[in-house]
N, C-alpha and C positions, 0 to 999 in steps of 0.2 A: 164727469169732471165736477168736483165740489164747487159750490158757490164761493165767490170771493167775498169775505165779510169784514166789515170795519167795526171796531168798538169805539164809541165816543162816551166821554163822561163829562158831567158838569165840573167846573173847576173846584167846586167845594169838596171834591173827593180827595184832595191833597196828594194826588199821585206825583205832582211835580216837586213836592217836598219829600218824597219817599226815596228809599234806596235806589241807586243807579240801576240795579238789575231789572227793575220794572220798565226801563226805557225800551227794552227789546220788543215789547208788545206793540209799539207804535200806536198807542191810544191817542186819539185826538180829543180836544177840549172845547166845550162851550163855556165861555167865561162870564161869570156873574160880576157885576161892577161894585166897587166900593168908593164912596164919596167921603173924603176926609180932608179937613182944613183947606177947603176951597178947590181941591183937586179931585179928578175922577180917575180911578185906577181899574184896570182889568186884572182880576185876581189870577195869580200865577204867572203873569206876564211882566207887569211893571210895578208890582207891589211885593216887597220883601216882608214876610210875616214876622220874622224876628224883630226887625226894625219897627214894624207897625205896632207890636205889643210894647216895645220899649217906649214908644211915644205915648201910648195910652196910659202907661203907668205914671207918667209925669205930666199928663195933660192938665193944664189949668182950666178950672171951671168946666169940667166934662159935661155937666148937665146941659150947658148951652153950646157945646161944641162936639156933640156926639157924631161919630161916623155913622153912615147909613148905607144901605145897599140898594141896588136896582137890578132889574132883570137884564139878561142879554138882549141886545136889540134884535129885531126881526131879521135885519140884514146879516147880522153875525151868525144867527142860526142857519139861515138859508145858505150862507156861504159854505158852511160845513157840509151840508147836504149836496150842494152843487159840486164841491170838491170830491166827495165820495163818488158821485156820478161820473165826473171827468176822469177819475182814477180807475174807473172800470169795476167798481164794487157792485155786487148784486144785492147785498143786504147791509143794513146798518142796525146795530143794537146800541141804543143810548141808555146809559144808566144815569138817572137824573136825581137831583136833590129832592128830599121829601116834599111832597106837594103841600104838606101842612106849613111849610116855611116860606110860602110865597107862590107866585104864579109861574115860576120858571118851567116846572114840569108841564103844566097845561099849555103854555105857549109853545114849547117844543113839540108837544103832541099835535097841536093844531097845525103847525107848519109842516110837520111830517106828513099829515094827511094830504097836503097839497102836492106832495111828491109821489103819491101812491101809484101813478101811472108810469113812473120812471125808475123807481127803486123801492124795494121793500124795507120799511123802517119800523122797528119795534122800539117803543119808548117805555122804559121800566121806571116806575116810581119806587125808588130805593127805600123809602120810608125811614131814612136816616140821613146823616150828614157826615162830613169829615172822612177819615180814612175808612170807616165802615162802608161808606158809599164807594170809595175808590177801590177797596178790596173786591167788591162785587164785580167791578169792571175788569180788574186784573184776572179774576177767576174766569170770567167770560172769555177774555182774550186767551188764556191758557187753553181753554177748551176749543176755541176756534183753531188754534195751532195744531191741536190733535185731531182736527176734522170731525169733531163731535157734532151731531145734527143740532140745528138751532132749537128745535122743540125740546131736546134734552137739556141744552144749555139753560133755557128759560126755566125749566123745572128745577134744575140744580140751584139757580139763583133764587128762585122762590123758596126752596127749602132753606137756604141760608138766611134769607130775609126774615123768616118766621122765628129764627133763633138768634139773630144778631143783637148785640147789647152795647149800650153807650152809658157809662156811669161816670158822673163827674161831680166834683165839689167846687163851689165858687167861694173863694176866701173873703171877698168883699161883695156886698150886695149892690153897690152903687149903680153899676151898669144895668143890672136886672131891673132895678127900680126906675132909672131914667128912661129905659126903653119900654117901660110898661109891662114887663114880664112879671113883676111883683108889684101889686097895687095896694092902696088903701091901708087897712089895719094890718095886713100881713107885712107890708113894707115897714110900717112904723114899728111894730113889735119885733120884727126881724132885726132892725137896727138897734133897738133898745136892749134886746136880750142877747145880742151877738149870735143869732141863729144862722146856721149855715145849711142851705138846702143841698140834699143829694139829688142831683138831676139825672134823668134817664129819658130815653126815647121809648115810647110805647111801641108795640108792634104794628100800630096803625100809622105811625110816623109822626106823632106829636111829642114834643119835648115838654116835660113837666117835672114837678118835684115828687120824687119817690118817697123821701122822708125829710123832715126838718130836725136838725140836731143842734143842741146847745154846744157851742165852741167849735172852732175849726178842727182841733185835734180829734175830738170825738167824731166829727163828720168824716175825717180821713180814715179813722178806724172803721166806721160804719161802711164806707164804700168798699174797703178791703174785705170785710165780712160778707158783703153781698156778692162780690166777685168770687170769693172762695166757694160760697154756696152754689153759685151758678155753674162753676166748673165741675163741682162734685168729684166723682172718681174718674172723670174722663181723662184719657191719656193726652199729653201735650201734642202728640202727633195728630190729634183729632180736633184741635182748635188753634186759633191764632189770637194771642193776647198781647196788647201793646199799651204802654203808658201814653196818655195824650195830655197836652198842656197848651196854654196860651203863653203867658209869661212863665218864667222858670222859678218864681219865688217859692212855690210849694213843692217842687219836685224832690228836693233832698229829703224833706220831711216825709213825703209820700213813700219814698224808697226805704226809709228806715222803718216805717210802720208796716209796709207790706212784708218785710222779713218775718215779722211776728206771726204772720198768717201763712207763711210758706208759699206766698205768691211769687212766681217767677215768670215774668213776661218772656215770650219766645219770639218776639219781633222787636225791631228797633223802635224807640220812642217816636211819636209822630206829633208834630205841631198842629194845632187846630187851624182850619182855614180862616182867614180874616173875615170872610162873609159871615161865618158862624160866630167867631170870637168877638166881633164888634158888638154883639148883642149881650154877651155875658161878661165881657171885660177881660183884662189881662191877668186875672188871678184864678184861673181854673186849672185843676189837676184831676185827672181821672183815668179811666181805662176804656179801651175798645176791646170787644170780645166777639169773635166770629167762630162759629162751629163749622167743622168740616164733616161731611157725611161719610160714615164708615160703610163698608160693603154690606154689612149686616143690617143696615138701616134703609127702610123703604124710601124711594125717591119721592113718592107721593103719599101724603098723610091720608 
């Protein structure tokens, strides 16, 4: 008899904002917290991302009223593992927010070790955030439903992680500067010269500037060029491409520019998780790209 396995994802994976078809996988969530205007929210449960970004767009004096995030509590993480034990699961696979973005991954991993004599828990550092992270959990859940062995699932997830991409343009630098992501001379020159950074996640899980481009329009062109090059001649059946955004102010412009490059997303647009978006602000437009392994491609590099 196959082991009964549960998939858990941190709330930053945006699965709760994704199409309804993903609900069938019964993925559970460990929720990161957002603090904003004197209130504490549990992401995905009592914080609506659309309304959150609307408020950020009109926030007065944002430098002194920044939203900030905090890790899930120890009790919240333990309750998810206790529930898995009580529900009769033999194994848990947790897909967690990139460890570069805070201590959530390490906290989950440490608590998982405390359950080692009760249930097998594998915690995966997704090395990304937003729906790129969530899609890893969805793919893991799909494989669980097909009774694929855990060892193979983890290898498939590792294969995807080495090739996942997050490319985004931030229309205004304010939140990047206020949050300390852009400092000193770079911040000053960026504001003066209207420089727009093209952001991406490295495959080690760190978000950084891939390029800095003069003017927003040129930056949107540049991100489309980068995505087009990344896809190459790969068939749409062998990747998942989606638009991602915080607020919607850049989306129409992004859609017009992508036509010039023949870019056709094959997944619904995905809003960025508030935990991620509060650091870059409500003016981000970009793409998530996940490659799917073909049968002629080796599982292990």
